[in-house]
DONU-729951 format. One record per residue (C-alpha): x negated, y, z. Coordinates in pm, whole numbers, plus 32768, in hexadecimal, padded with zeros to 4 digits. Layout:
<atoms>
XYZ;...
</atoms>
This chain:
<atoms>
DD4BC1AECAEB;DDC2C33DCA89;DC96C2C9CA34;DC58C3E2C931;DDB7C492C90E;DDC5C581C7E7;DEF2C5DAC74A;DF63C6B2C60F;E0A1C769C5FC;E1A1C6B7C6DE;E10DC564C6C6;DFD7C4C3C7B4;DED5C42EC706;DE1AC322C7D9;DCADC2E4C74D;DC67C141C7CF;DB55C0A2C828;DB3CBF22C7E0;DBECBE11C80C;DB34BCFFC87D;DC00BC77C999;DBB9BB79CAB3;DD4BBB31CB31;DD16B9ADCADE;DCC6B8ACCBC5;DB54B85ACB7A;DA63B908CAC1;D909B87ECA3F;D7D2B973CA18;D688B94DC96E;D609B803CA43;D768B73CCA08;D7A1B757CB43;D914B7ACCBEC;D988B89ECCD7;DAA1B8F9CD85;DB54BA38CCCA;DCD5B9BDCD52;DDF7BA71CDC1;DE9DBA1ECEF9;DF46B8C2CE7B;DDF6B804CF0F;DE3DB72FD043;DF56B817D0C0;DFE3B73FD1B5;DE9FB6F7D289;DE4FB7FFD36E;DD2FB7DCD473;DD98B6AED4FC;DDA4B603D3E0;DC6FB6B0D341;DB77B59ED373;DC2BB4DDD25C;DBAFB5BAD145;DA4DB594D0D4;D950B67DD16A;D89BB791D0C9;D742B6FED08E;D681B82ED132;D54DB7D7D09E;D5DCB843CF63;D6B7B947CFEE;D617B9D4D10B;D6C9BB12D101;D7E7BA33D109;D957BABAD05B;D994BBDCCFC4;DB29BC1FCF55;DB2EBD38CE50;DC8DBDFECE59;DCE0BEB5CD3E;DE17BFDACD04;DDF7C004CB83;DE99C0CDCA7F;DE04C080C93E;DCDABF8CC9A3;DBBBC074C9E8;DBF5BFF6CB4B;DC0DBEA1CB09;DAF1BEBDCA31;DA24BF41CB58;DAA1BDFBCC21;DA11BCFDCB21;D8BCBDD2CB19;D888BDABCCAC;D8FABC4DCC8C;D806BC0BCB95;D6ECBC7ECC6C;D75ABBE3CDAB;D6B9BA76CD61;D53ABB30CD2F;D57FBBD3CE72;D5F2BAC2CF40;D75ABAE0CF3E;D877BA02CEBB;D9C6BB00CE21;DB06BB0ECDDE;DBE3BC07CD11;DD4DBC30CDA9;DE38BD35CCF6;DEE3BDE0CE34;E03EBDB2CD6D;DFD4BC44CDD4;DF9EBC89CF52;E125BD0ECF75;E1A3BBF8CE63;E129BAD4CF3C;E218B9CBCF3E;E15EB8F2D02E;E238B8CCD15A;E180B80BD247;E047B8CCD1FE;E136BA19D256;E1AEB96CD398;E068B90CD42D;DFD7BA41D3F6;DFC6BB52D4FF;E03FB9FDD5ED;DFC6B98ED711;DEFAB8A8D664;DE53B9E6D598;DE10BA87D70D;DF04BB4CD70A;E01CBB3CD82F;E17EBB19D7DF;E227BC1CD6F7;E0FBBCD0D711;E113BCE2D58F;E229BD2DD4E1;E2ACBCB6D37D;E1FEBD9BD29F;E0B3BD67D35D;E0C7BBFED335;E0F0BC19D19F;DFB8BCDED1B4;DEFABC15D269;DF61BAC3D1B8;DE5FBB5ED0A3;DD71BC72D177;DD28BB89D287;DD74BA3CD200;DC98B942D2D7;DBE7B87ED189;DB5CB9D1D13A;DB00BA56D284;D969B9F0D2E9;D920B95ED446;D877BA40D515;D71EB9D7D589;D6CFBAD6D67E;D779BC24D6B6;D6DEBD39D797;D767BE74D6E6;D810BF57D7C4;D8D9C001D6B4;D98CBEBCD688;DAE5BEDFD6CD;DB4CBDA8D78B;DA2BBDF9D883;D957BCBBD817;D95EBB80D779;DAAEBB33D72B;DA8BB9A8D6D1;DB69B9F5D5A9;DA8DBA5ED4C3;DA8EBB87D3AF;DAFEBBE5D249;DA12BCD4D15D;DAFFBDB6D079;DAB4BE87CF7B;DBCBBF8BCEE3;DBA7C02ECDDF;DCC6C117CD91;DD57C1F5CC7F;DDF1C309CCE2;DF1BC365CBCA;DFD1C490CB4B;DFDEC58FCC84;DF1BC4CACD9F;E020C393CD7D;DFC3C218CD93;DFADC16DCC50;E0E5C088CC11;E01BBF0ECC5E;DFBBBFE3CD9E;E109C0A7CE05;E1A5BF8DCEE0;E08CBF67CFB2;E054C0C0CFE5;E1A4C0EDD06D;E144BFBFD16B;DFFFC05DD1E2;E0B9C197D1FF;E1B1C116D2F0;E0A0C03BD3B9;DF9BC172D3DF;E09DC27AD41F;E033C360D31B;E166C3B2D270;E0EAC4B2D17D;DFF4C470D09F;DFB0C5B7D03B;DF05C5F9D198;DDA7C54DD1A2;DCC3C601D1D3;DC20C6D3D0BF;DABFC629D0E3;DB55C4DCD0C9;DB2DC45AD22B;DC09C3A6D30E;DBFEC412D43D;DC54C355D56E;DB09C359D614;D9A3C367D55B;D8C8C230D527;D78FC21CD4B7;D718C10FD3C4;D59DC0DBD39D;D573C22ED419;D64BC2E8D330;D77DC39AD340;D8B0C28BD2EF;D959C3CCD23D;D9ABC3E1D0E8;D89DC436D018;D8A2C474CE91;D7B1C3B5CDEC;D72BC4C9CD35;D778C5F1CDCA;D75DC5EBCF5C;D631C51ECFFB;D693C448D144;D5E6C543D238;D6CAC66DD199;D7DDC591D1DC;D7A8C56ED328;D7E3C6EED371;D968C6DCD331;D9A0C5B2D42F;DA44C691D53D;DB2DC722D3F6;DB96C5E9D386;DBECC56CD500;DCB9C693D52E;DD7AC696D3E5;DDD2C4FDD3D0;DE20C516D56B;DF3FC638D4F9;DFD0C551D3E2;E000C418D4A7;E146C3B2D530;E0E1C2D4D65B;E238C1F6D664;E214C184D50D;E071C0F4D546;E000BFBDD58E;DEBAC035D5E2;DDEFBEB0D60D;DEB4BDEFD524;DD79BDDAD42F;DC73BDDBD523;DBC6BCA6D48E;DBB7BD8ED31F;DA79BE1ED2D8;DA76BF26D194;D9F1BFEBD0A3;DACBC100CFA7;DA77C161CE5C;DB57C25DCDB7;DB95C2A9CC3D;DC26C41CCC15;DBF9C55DCB39;DBA6C686CBF6;DC55C757CB34;DDA2C6D0CBF0;DDC5C7A9CD3E;DDDEC641CDE4;DCABC5B5CD81;DC8DC451CDD6;DDADC45BCEC0;DDE0C2C7CECD;DC8DC299CF27;DC8DC392D054;DDE2C2FCD0B7;DD63C16DD0BE;DC34C1FAD15D;DCF1C293D26C;DDF2C1A3D292;DD32C05AD2AC;DC56C124D3BE;DD9BC16ED4B9;DE17BFF7D48A;DCD3BF9CD517;DBF2BF31D3DB;DA82BF95D413;D9C4C03FD2E4;D8A8BF89D243;D824C08DD174;D87CC21FD120;D99EC249D021;D939C2C0CEBF;DA0AC3AACDED;D9AEC390CC90;DA3EC4A6CB87;DAA8C46ECA25;DA99C5EAC9DF;D92AC5A7C9F4;D878C43EC9D6;D971C36BCA90;D88BC22DCA2C;D770C2AFCAA6;D81CC2FCCBFB;D858C1C9CC18;D71CC130CBCE;D652C22DCCB8;D764C1CACE03;D74CC062CD79;D5CBC04BCD77;D54FC182CE86;D659C15ECF79;D737C007CF73;D63BBEE8CF0E;D528BF7FCFE8;D622BFADD11B;D6AABE34D0EB;D56BBD85D0BF;D4D0BE2BD1FE;D603BDF9D2CD;D62ABC7DD237;D506BBE6D183;D3E8BC77D241;D2E0BB9AD27D;D3A8BA82D1BE;D329BA0FD079;D3F5B9F0CF37;D3BEB8C4CE70;D4A8B928CD2E;D3F5B915CC1E;D451BA5CCB42;D374B9DBC9F9;D42DB8AFC9B7;D4E4B8B2C84D;D40DB99AC7C3;D2B3B9ABC724;D1D3BABCC735;D2E3BB8DC7B3;D3CCBB53C6B3;D503BA62C6B9;D4E3B900C623;D64BB8C0C631;D792B96AC60D;D7F3BA53C75A;D915B9ACC835;DA76B9F3C7CB;DBC2B9E6C8A4;DC91B983C750;DCA4B884C644;DD3DB8A9C505;DE34B790C48D;DE8EB7D2C315;DFC2B779C276;E055B6DBC165;E17BB7B3C0E3;E2A8B6D8C154;E214B6E5C2A3;E1DAB83BC2A0;E350B877C26C;E3A4B773C36B;E2CAB7F3C468;E334B8BBC5BC;E2B9B9FDC61D;E1A8BA00C722;E255BA0CC87C;E259BB65C8F6;E1C9BAEDCA4D;E085BA73C98B;E067BBD7C902;DF61BCDCC9A1;E011BDECCA95;DF8EBEFEC9A2;E039BE5EC87C;E18CBE14C8F0;E20CBF3EC7F9;E1CEBE5EC6F2;E301BD60C74A;E3BDBE8EC7CC;E3CBBF57C671;E4A3BF29C533;E48FBFA5C3E8;E589C0BEC3A6;E5BAC1ADC25B;E578C306C220;E69DC3C0C1CA;E626C52EC1D9;E4E3C5D8C1AA;E498C74FC172;E36CC82FC185;E3A2C956C2A4;E27ECA37C243;E29CCB4EC12E;E1FACAECC008;E0E8CC32C030;E051CB3AC151;DF4FCA30C0FF;DFB4C947C222;E0FDC864C226;E1D9C822C331;E2E3C747C2E0;E45CC6FAC378;E49EC597C362;E5C5C4AFC3C9;E602C33AC3FC;E703C254C3D9;E712C187C524;E88EC11AC504;E843BF9CC4D1;E755BF97C611;E815C00EC703;E7D4BF28C7FD;E644BF7BC811;E638C0E1C75F;E753C190C837;E6A6C2C8C8A9;E6E2C3D2C99A;E6B2C557C937;E533C5C1C90D;E4B2C445C945;E386C3F0C876;E399C31BC735;E299C24DC708;E209C220C5AD;E137C0E4C519;E0A4C185C3F7;E000C088C2D8;DE9BC0B8C243;DEADC0FFC0C4;DEAABFD9BFD1;DD57C039BF40;DCBBC02CC095;DD4DBEC6C0CC;DCE0BE26BF9B;DB91BED2BFB6;DB54BE42C0DD;DBD2BCCEC0A3;DAF7BCBCBF5F;D9BCBD46C015;DA1BBC21C13A;DA98BB14C04E;DBD2BB24C0FF;DD2ABA80C011;DE33BB9EC064;DF60BAC4C021;DEDAB9A1C115;DFD0B956C237;DF3CB917C39C;DF8EB90AC4E9;DE8CB9BBC5CF;DE7FB8A1C715;DDC0B8C7C871;DC6FB831C882;DCBDB775C9D5;DC3EB621C95F;DD69B572C99A;DD3FB574CB0A;DEB1B57ACB35;DE8DB6C4CC1E;DF96B7BCCC10;DEDAB8CECC35;DEC7B91CCAB4;DFC3BA21CB07;DF83BB6ACAAF;DE87BB11C9D4;DEC2BB3CC849;DE88BCBAC7B5;DFBBBCA1C6BD;E0D4BBB3C663;E0BEBA8DC55A;E0F3B9DEC471;E0A0BADAC363;DFFEBAFCC257;DE69BB77C235;DEFCBCC9C173;DFF8BD1EC2AE;DED3BCF3C38F;DDF1BDC6C2FB;DEFDBEC1C2A2;DFC6BED3C3E6;DEEABE7AC521;DD61BEB2C4A6;DCF0C039C4A5;DC28C02BC362;DBF4C1A1C36A;DBC6C240C4BC;DA78C25EC54C;D9FDC118C5E2;D963C150C759;D7F0C0E0C78F;D858BF9AC811;D917BF61C6FA;D7C4BF5AC63D;D706BEAFC72D;D809BD92C719;D816BDA2C588;D6AEBD9FC56D;D66CBC0AC5BC;D73DBBF7C458;D660BCA7C39B;D569BB9FC2CB;D494BCF5C25F;D389BD4EC34C;D3AEBE9EC2FB;D511BE7FC2F4;D4FDBDF5C44F;D3FCBEFCC51A;D4C0C01EC475;D5F9BF95C51F;D53ABF4CC666;D472C09CC658;D5C0C175C669;D648C0B9C77E;D539C0C3C84B;D50BC208C935;D40AC296C86E;D4C3C27FC72F;D5E4C383C7BA;D578C4A9C6FB;D57BC3C1C59E;D6B6C330C5E0;D764C47BC64D;D6FEC506C4E4;D71DC3E4C408;D84BC334C4B4;D933C41FC556;D8C9C56BC48B;D8A9C495C35A;DA32C3DEC3A6;D980C294C36D;DA50C165C3A5;DA32BFFFC3AB;DABAC004C24B;D96EC0F3C1C2;D89DC03AC2B5;D8DCBEA4C208;D900BF31C095;D80DC028C074;D71DC044C16B;D6E0BF04C213;D777BE2FC105;D68BBD00C17F;D7A8BC9DC2A0;D83FBB70C290;D934BB2FC396;DA6FBA2CC397;DBB0BAD2C3DD;DC10BA6FC547;DA98BB1BC5AA;DB32BC37C4CF;DC7CBC52C598;DB6CBC30C6C4;DA6FBD56C673;DB4ABE49C597;DC0EBF53C669;DD7CBF2FC66B;DE78C02FC59C;DF18C108C6AB;E060C17DC6A6;E07EC311C670;E172C363C79E;E25BC4D6C6EB;E34BC581C7E1;E4A6C547C750;E539C68EC6F3;E68AC626C6D4;E7AFC5EAC7DB;E849C4B3C81B;E9A8C542C871;E9B5C5E5C706;E8BEC504C635;E900C3C3C6D6;E8A2C2A6C5B4;E789C391C533;E639C40BC5B7;E596C52EC547;E413C5A1C57C;E354C6E2C520;E1F6C6A0C4A7;E0C1C742C44C;DFFEC6A9C329;DEACC696C388;DD73C6EBC27D;DC18C739C30D;DB12C789C222;D9D7C6AEC25A;D8A7C761C280;D78EC656C1DB;D858C636C0BA;D95FC742C09E;DA4EC630C044;DBB6C651C0FF;DBECC57BC211;DD72C53BC22D;DDFDC4C9C37B;DE9AC34AC349;DFDFC36FC3D8;E048C4C5C37F;DFC2C46EC20F;E076C324C210;E1BDC3BFC28B;E160C50AC193;E19DC427C073;E2DDC376C0EE;E413C3B7C028;E574C39BC074;E5CDC207C05C;E467C1DAC0D5;E444C115C1F1;E378C126C329;E355C071C460;E3A4C11EC5A2;E402C0C8C71B;E471C1C7C823;E39BC233C96C;E427C2C5CAAE;E3C2C44FCAA3;E3A8C521CC00;E495C63DCB4D;E5DAC619CC04;E6D4C724CC0A;E739C775CD80;E859C6D2CE12;E905C81DCE75;E93FC8B4CD1E;E96CCA11CDD8;E800CA14CE10;E71FCAD1CD15;E60CCA30CC26;E4F2CB01CBD1;E449CA41CA88;E2E4CA7BC9E9;E2D3C9EEC895;E1ECCA91C7A1;E197C9F3C640;E20EC88BC63F;E221C8AAC7AF;E398C91AC757;E3EFC7B1C72B;E470C755C883;E513C8C9C8CC;E5EAC8BDC77C;E669C764C835;E6C3C7F7C94F;E78CC91AC8A8;E82BC83AC805;E8AAC784C8F6;E905C8ACC9AC;E9BEC94FC8B5;EA92C804C894;EAE6C7ECC9DF;EB39C959C9E1;EC1FC8FDC87E;ECB5C7C0C8DA;ECFAC7FECA63;ECFDC971CA8F;EBD3C91BCB84;EB34CA54CC2A;EA0CCA0FCC06;E8D8CAF3CCE0;E803CBCACBE0;E708CB39CAC9;E5DACC12CA8A;E4CFCBB2C986;E388CC13C934;E306CBE5C7E8;E1CDCC4AC71B;E137CC2EC5C7;E06ACCD1C4E6;E153CD8FC413;E2C7CDA8C410;E2B4CD9EC2A2;E1C1CC44C288;E200CB69C3B1;E329CBE6C484;E3BDCA69C469;E542CA55C4AB;E57BCBD8C499;E6DBCBACC413;E725CAB0C531;E690CB7FC649;E736CCBCC600;E887CBC0C5CD;E865CB6CC729;E829CCC8C78D;E975CD4EC6E5;EA3FCC40C776;E9D8CCA3C8BF;E90FCB59C903;E7CDCBECC925;E7BCCD18C9F4;E660CDA2C9BF;E576CD5AC890;E40FCDD4C8D3;E34BCDE8C768;E1C3CDD9C75E;E12BCE1EC627;DFD5CDEFC666;DF51CE61C513;E056CFB6C4D0;DF7AD0A0C59C;DE11D0D5C5C4;DE08D06FC71A;DE59CEE8C720;DFCECEA7C7FD;DFFFCD67C87B;E163CCECC95C;E082CCF2CABF;E054CE65CA56;E1EACEB4CA25;E205CE18CB61;E123CEA8CC36;E207CFF1CBE9;E341CF35CC59;E2A6CEDFCDD1;E3C1CF7CCE8B;E50ACED7CDD0;E42ACD7FCDAF;E3E6CD87CF31;E555CDADCF66;E5CCCC99CE8A;E4A8CBD1CF0C;E51BCC1BD089;E65BCC77D0AA;E713CBB5CF8F;E615CA9BCFB4;E5F6CA7BCE1C;E529C976CD72;E3B7C9A2CCC7;E389C8D5CB71;E247C944CAC0;E1FDC837C9A8;E0CAC876C89C;DF45C890C8B5;DE83C862C9F9;DDFAC9B2C9DF;DF32CA52C9D6;DFD2C989CADC;DE88CA1CCBE0;DEE0CB7ACB63;E045CB71CBAF;DFFCCAB6CD12;DEFECBC1CD6E;E011CCEBCD1F;E136CC3ECDE7;E025CBE5CF18;DFEFCD6BCEDF;E14FCDCCCED7;E197CCEFD02E;E084CD69D0CE;E0B4CEDED08B;E272CEDDD09E;E25BCDD8D1C2;E13BCE8CD297;E07DCD6AD29D;DF1CCD12D28C;DEC8CC3AD142;DE95CAFED1D4;E004CB14D24B;E04CCB4FD10D;DFB4CA58D090;E052C976D191;E19BCA09D146;E184C98CCFD1;E100C815D014;E246C802D0FC;E31BC857CFEA;E257C76CCEF9;E28DC63ED01A;E3F7C6A8D005;E43CC6A4CE70;E460C830CE61;E31FC858CDBF;E2BEC77ECC88;E1B7C79ECB99;E164C69BCA84;E005C721C9D1;DF24C681C8B9;DDBBC73AC8BC;
</atoms>
């Protein structure tokens, strides 16, 4: 999930949800029964003519049939939502399966792929291409299609009963960065772009609808309706706009309009409204699936992590999704599941099911043990396997001592790991912070863990031999309990309400348990916000101070506790100038808490601020969207106030190096920089002035917001240079780079639209379309944090 993306300095801090993952082959719920939560490996070689060999679904227990839940998640929140839906399926008459979208494209079952879309699957020879077969091998696998009893639905894309049954799918789609897919959804999205003909993911209708003709489901509009803000009736008003927008972005030659005609789907999107392309991936997925012939089961929901993502999800789940599913697939049928089993007076009498098991090791076994196979790690945890420990070789404070804040320049030596940490100019550096030792020891003492004990974390698949343990484990082992708590568990970040609900069964004291359940409920949202979010209370304080009766086995703690996520810093050095060291620029976060008056320190920035030369930090490199134009003669216009200067410093180093080394005549470099005062926080001042002196930096425009009565920001300086900026953009094909806070990015975007509209003599809508086209071409790049 972006699930909530909050950044400070040149970093993006990802506030995560829980990590109760369901990617193993089987999972037991409270009644001790097993439900299918497999990926794509199960019986993949058996298509329509062989599916009778598979055990049939008990329709008395599951009158609603199969439901597959796909997730695109960056930090685990969408995956956690998938678990919530799956846990509610049985009581509503559905049999759940959860699938990581990465598993769809990594399906290695050749037989299933060959059979998908074949004549035996109801298609003409050659009607479905290779990408389509790969997608259908999971999305339309015959084992998860439900036999049709009757079909008089006039909206059915294949004109009535097909004889092949329908698959039901729910897509939980997080949007990452500026409207982009999460890492585990990236390849699937690329495939769906080709199949749907939507070549530009930014040109999806603003309301999220997919166009391609309106369908009606249970008397309500099938278009996107944000669960917390737009009713289904209001969503219907935007139908015509949705259809025209989606049609305009279609490339018919790439489309396959029927290859998912036997799929019925719903979508929920996770995003943040501070970003321009809010929940873009859910809008794309909704439009793309419909254009490929799939039929929408329920109106799409949008969750806003800038407000109440969990609340939006709950409202959509309970008010839109389940009512639509029950009406369409279970109406008039009895559901025999007993939701009270495993409980006494509403209280759990045994431990909740856990997808992991712990195998404790002797010291000699731990030293001889092998690390977790990377294929077993969840896709949101792959960075653990790609990171390396590297020493800090330089650090200095960039602000003046008169400034109460702190911004640090840090250099990290990666020379011993060039195979994995080779970077390009202005890439991102992921930092894996550590919880402080005192917090780790306090948690271990409260939960009676031996910090020096070695263990392996293994999939709890009951030894059934199924290979779908793939993408199951949340972090690599063997490791010590200390390493687990120190590096992999978020002990200080505010847990989500759903995390508190999962923690409640482990509280032995009734008051502790009721307090956790109260704050996890819809009715307890205000209390949760005040005591947990605003109080900066993490799992550590909950188990050591507020709910001390909690007793939880280590494997269950690994399941319930949120993962400690990496923090991303845009690299502030050129790979040509500094190939073996990586520079980062970070603002140290310190916030005074309202309730106690104590100072809250950011985990990662505080961790880095305490690193000295020679100390080791664990890092990995991630691609950035900042790339200099291949035509070196083209100009670059940069906006980097505060620590947003980081990638601009890297770009200037790169262009200076090219100019000095080979005499390259690059185009003009224009920089807009802003801060409070030139005497306090004008960071990298000497370097910027040196770039200007040598001719690399053509123009340097400075906005010192506190040096005059009226505040001045970079967008104000931009507005004064409208004619010059238009000439650079339109005539000389300049690239525009923006890095900093979301609000600043939006202000610069609006200023650019004003300039394009007035100087280009076009409407505001066409000016926005002009910028969108630049963005698709890589000429308008923004990396922002909220």
